[in-house]
C-alpha positions, -999 to 999 in steps of 0.1 A, spaced: 146 536 281 126 509 263 125 509 225 90 504 212 82 493 176 57 519 163 35 495 142 16 465 151 33 432 146 24 414 114 17 383 134 -12 399 152 -44 382 139 -69 401 118 -104 402 134 -134 398 111 -171 401 121 -204 405 104 -224 436 115 -258 445 101 -253 426 69 -220 441 59 -185 427 62 -164 444 88 -127 439 90 -104 452 118 -66 456 118 -44 474 143 -35 511 137 1 522 144 7 528 181 11 564 194 36 574 220 64 599 228 101 591 228 103 592 266 76 565 273 85 536 296 79 500 286 47 498 307 32 530 292 38 518 257 20 485 264 -9 505 277 -9 526 245 -10 495 223 -40 481 242 -58 514 239 -51 519 202 -81 520 179 -85 494 152 -90 502 115 -125 490 108 -142 490 74 -176 478 62 -184 468 26 -219 468 12 -213 437 -9 -205 405 10 -201 368 7 -196 347 -25 -230 354 -41 -232 392 -38 -255 411 -62 -238 424 -93 -247 457 -110 -243 478 -78 -215 502 -69 -190 490 -42 -193 512 -11 -166 511 16 -172 528 49 -146 535 76 -157 532 112 -135 560 125 -110 585 111 -106 594 74 -99 572 44 -67 579 25 -69 553 -3 -92 525 -13 -84 498 -38 -109 474 -52 -93 449 -76 -106 417 -93 -87 385 -97 -75 395 -132 -59 427 -120 -87 450 -131 -96 478 -108 -127 498 -100 -120 535 -97 -140 555 -72 -142 586 -50 -138 593 -13 -166 614 3 -160 649 16 -160 637 52 -135 610 44 -157 582 58 -169 565 27 -156 555 -8 -179 546 -36 -169 530 -69 -177 549 -102 -187 516 -119 -207 487 -107 -195 453 -97 -195 428 -126 -212 394 -123 -191 362 -117 -162 382 -103 -141 380 -72 -129 413 -56 -104 422 -29 -109 455 -10 -80 472 7 -85 505 26 -59 527 43 -67 555 67 -51 588 78 -34 571 108 -15 546 86 -37 517 94 -52 494 69 -79 467 65 -89 442 38 -121 424 28 -131 400 0 -163 393 -18 -175 377 -50 -206 384 -71 -230 357 -83 -224 344 -119 -247 357 -146 -276 335 -159 -271 349 -194 -242 369 -210 -248 395 -237 -220 401 -262 -216 427 -290 -201 430 -325 -187 464 -335 -179 482 -368 -155 496 -378 -128 471 -368 -97 482 -348 -70 502 -365 -90 504 -398 -93 533 -422 -128 540 -435 -147 565 -456 -165 597 -446 -199 581 -443 -190 552 -420 -210 551 -387 -200 534 -356 -223 504 -353 -229 480 -324 -251 449 -327 -261 430 -296 -264 392 -293 -295 396 -270 -322 422 -265 -313 455 -248 -342 467 -227 -321 491 -205 -311 512 -235 -305 544 -216 -282 527 -191 -263 509 -219 -259 541 -239 -245 559 -208 -215 535 -210 -208 542 -247 -183 569 -254 -170 582 -288 -139 604 -287 -127 622 -318 -96 642 -326 -115 672 -338 -146 673 -315 -169 659 -342 -206 664 -332 -227 632 -334 -254 611 -317 -263 575 -310 -295 561 -325 -312 528 -317 -329 504 -342 -336 468 -349 -308 455 -371 -317 437 -404 -309 405 -386 -336 412 -360 -312 420 -332 -309 452 -313 -284 477 -327 -272 512 -319 -252 534 -343 -233 566 -338 -232 590 -368 -218 624 -371 -240 654 -378 -224 656 -412 -200 634 -430 -167 629 -412 -137 651 -421 -108 633 -437 -80 625 -412 -102 624 -381 -91 599 -354 -120 581 -336 -121 559 -305 -151 540 -292 -151 528 -256 -179 506 -245 -174 502 -208 -202 477 -204 -187 452 -178 -212 449 -150 -241 465 -170 -275 447 -171 -291 446 -205 -326 441 -190 -352 414 -194 -340 385 -216 -308 403 -224 -284 392 -197 -253 409 -183 -223 423 -201 -191 408 -186 -164 427 -204 -155 461 -219 -149 468 -255 -128 493 -273 -120 500 -310 -103 528 -329 -102 539 -365 -93 567 -388 -112 585 -416 -95 582 -449 -98 601 -482 -128 623 -486 -148 605 -513 -184 605 -524 -201 584 -551 -232 599 -567 -255 576 -588 -283 591 -610 -307 563 -619 -324 585 -645 -293 596 -664 -276 562 -659 -243 577 -646 -221 570 -616 -197 598 -606 -169 595 -580 -158 628 -563 -126 632 -543 -122 663 -521 -151 677 -540 -136 672 -574 -150 648 -601 -125 620 -607 -146 594 -624 -178 595 -646 -191 560 -655 -221 548 -675 -241 523 -656 -273 502 -658 -292 500 -625 -323 480 -614 -352 475 -638 -379 500 -627 -415 491 -619 -411 462 -595 -389 442 -571 -359 444 -595 -357 482 -591 -328 498 -572 -331 516 -539 -326 553 -538 -312 573 -509 -279 578 -491 -262 545 -483 -226 535 -473 -202 510 -489 -204 482 -465 -177 458 -479 -156 451 -510 -164 415 -516 -146 409 -549 -158 379 -569 -189 362 -554 -218 340 -564 -250 359 -568 -282 338 -567 -316 355 -573 -333 329 -551 -315 343 -520 -332 377 -525 -367 365 -535 -364 369 -572 -369 333 -582 -345 318 -607 -336 350 -625 -299 345 -622 -271 324 -606 -236 335 -616 -202 346 -604 -199 383 -603 -166 403 -602 -157 435 -583 -187 432 -560 -192 462 -537 -220 457 -511 -244 486 -505 -273 469 -485 -280 438 -466 -309 430 -490 -284 424 -518 -279 457 -537 -243 459 -550 -223 479 -575 -204 454 -596 -192 444 -630 -221 433 -653 -207 428 -688 -239 409 -699 -257 443 -697 -232 462 -718 -258 472 -743 -277 492 -716 -248 511 -699 -256 548 -699 -290 543 -716 -314 521 -696 -319 503 -662 -321 466 -669 -304 449 -639 -320 429 -611 -315 457 -586 -278 463 -586 -257 490 -603 -238 473 -631 -210 486 -653 -183 473 -676 -154 451 -662 -129 479 -667 -151 505 -650 -160 482 -622 -123 474 -616 -114 511 -616 -141 519 -592 -133 489 -569 -97 500 -567 -106 536 -559 -134 533 -533 -130 525 -496 -154 509 -471 -174 537 -456 -176 558 -487 -211 572 -491 -232 564 -522 -259 590 -529 -285 574 -552 -311 596 -568 -337 593 -595 -373 582 -602 -364 547 -614 -364 533 -578 -386 512 -556 -383 535 -527 -357 548 -501 -334 524 -485 -345 514 -450 -326 527 -419 -314 492 -410 -308 478 -445 -271 484 -443 -263 520 -430 -294 541 -439 -291 567 -412 -280 594 -436 -315 594 -450 -327 610 -417 -322 646 -408 -298 651 -379 -327 661 -356 -346 630 -365 -315 609 -360 -309 624 -325 -344 616 -315 -336 579 -318 -311 582 -289 -322 567 -256 -306 598 -240 -322 628 -254 -299 658 -257 -267 638 -249 -244 635 -278 -220 610 -261 -189 624 -278 -158 643 -266 -127 656 -283 -91 651 -273 
């Protein structure tokens, strides 16, 4: 009795042909035969064995990016399909009910080489390769908060794009916020203070202390649209919500109060912006953007002429336009009695240091009173808390989709 090897020799050449614009690759299936076959019968079986043939919708070295990869088996049923790039990344996908096709969940990224390997239910396999054309323009993002940070209960997730985003709905589909306690929230689009496109995610209400948050921006292979370019990588960040703190500033009573877990822990006399003109403070709900320490403040940079140019201690930024809470010992005669600053919320050195040491980036500042020049704009820092939740949700490119899950 002849002994027949049940799989095709690895030295057998792989046959590749182009059919109807798709790449087709053929490799031998395992031979079929019973244990009692003669040498001649087995040879006949090998010649009659069907080949594993696949076609891939993307071909060549300049394939179009931004489309799903589709792999089709000529005969039989697919068992597994792997589509991997040169860096080891993979595209996940699903096999159709009839077992004939596999389609990737995500699209092929520009400027990327891919290897396709498919295995069928008979043990056969086939491979194919293709590469997508490089992008003419690449879009990048900056994200806040930073990775592994702890922030206050008012901090939104904020993404600013280097280039315009015309395909906002498509981009938003690829943004996912996951929270440890199923926090409800929504994305909202705006023009950033810098003039760039920006999308923020804020909860319906202030965060709960202790919440863990993850942002996944699976943007690799997504087209920004006209003049925006392609995204060529994914982004991910995670952060935690720290102490539950809220700062309330009353411009009319000239008081700043810090609450922690709903309890008053600090009551400070202040002097805010001079009412009646450009030197007045903004009212509204804002968020502490950064603790900048000692910085130079120059009135010419905010359109106030030569009113001041000095080093200022314990500076806490509240808006992009230059409103801070900080130490202002030169105004000590007005603390608790009058608003005489050039727009900021000033206090004594000791009170400013105490507040600076107590607050955390992301703490909300709720500023009320008649002595204001208006309500802080949406994009002047983080002004989204000045909108009702329904009004905020209306700024999403995906109406009715919160884009959040719990874990």
